[in-house]
N, C-alpha and C positions, 0 to 999 in steps of 0.2 A: 822899651815896650812901645813908645808913640811911634818908632821907627816900624815896628812889626804890624801896628794898626793901620798905619799910612800906607803901606805896602800892600796889605790884605784888601782895603778899600779900593786901590787903583786895580788890582788883579780881577775883583769881583764886578767893577763897573765897566770893565773894557767891552765895547761892543762885540758882539756876536760875529764871526766871519759871515759873508753875504755867500750862499751858495751860488755856484753858477754852473754852466753846463747846458747840456739839453736833454730832457726826460721824454719816455715814449708815454702817450696817452694809451691806456691800457685796450681802448677799444679798436686801437690801430688805425685812428683818423688822422693822425699826424704827430708832433712833436712839440714841446713847449721848450723855448729859451729862456733861461733865466738871466735878468740882467738889473743893474741897479740904475735908479733914477731919483735924484735929490735926496738921498739917503735912505729910500724904500726900495724893497725887492717887488719886481715885477716879473712876469711872465708872459711872452708872446708865442703865437702859433707859428711855427716853422714848418714846413715839408708837409703842409695839410692836405688832407683828401681832397677838400674843396678848397681851391686855389685862393678863392675870394677871402678866406679865414686867415691866408698868410699875414704876419704882422699885427694881428689883432690881440690885445692884451686880455688874456683869460685871468691872469693873477694879476692883481691891482692893490696897492697901498700895504703891503706887508711888512709889518714891523717887528722886531724881536722883543718880546715881552716875558719875563720870567723864564719859561724853559722852552717856550716854542714860538714860530712866526705867526703873526695874527694879521689877516687882511680880508679882501675879499675874492670869490672866485665867481667867474662868469659861466653859467649854463647854457649853451647854445641850443640845448634841447628845450628849456625852458624861458629861453631869450631874457635871462632875469641873473642879477647878482645876488650870490649868498655870501653871508659869514663862513671864514673857514678860516681853519688854523693847519699849521703842518709842523713836523719835526723831521729832520734829516738823519737817516741812520743807514749805515751800509750800502751806500750809494743808491737810496731809494728816498723819495719823499712819501711819508706817511700821513695823509690829508684827511682831516674829517672836517666835511662840510655840514653847516647847520642851517635848518629852516625850520625855526619855531621849535618844537619840541621833538622833530624828527633829525637824525643825524645820518650821515652817509660817510663810509670809509672808502678812502682810494688809496691805491699804490701806484706810484709812478715811478719806473725804473730810469736809471741814467743811461743815455745812450751807450758810454764807453764799456758799461756792464754787460749790455746786450750782445755788442760785437764779439767780447770776449768768450760769451756762452755759446754763440753760433759756429766759433772757430772750432 
């Protein structure tokens, strides 16, 4: 019984794998590349419509908590950071951005998935 309890604790406390790859920004202004830095998840702009934005961290300080990734997202439109969370499902990031009582939902599609659809 003790072995089963220890095995269960190890299984449930393992870190969530960090999502990797490139995701298309739905407004067609570029792509976000996810990467790990100091144990947290970040997302930088690559192949942006505005070349000055390339390499800029749009997703910052994301950590896996309970059942989702929680951190901050930068809005170029508002020039401001907002609280955000996301789940990865079927090669998509389902993002919820929070600004006070307001919430906005975004879906970013993994680039590999987009290439398969166009073929």
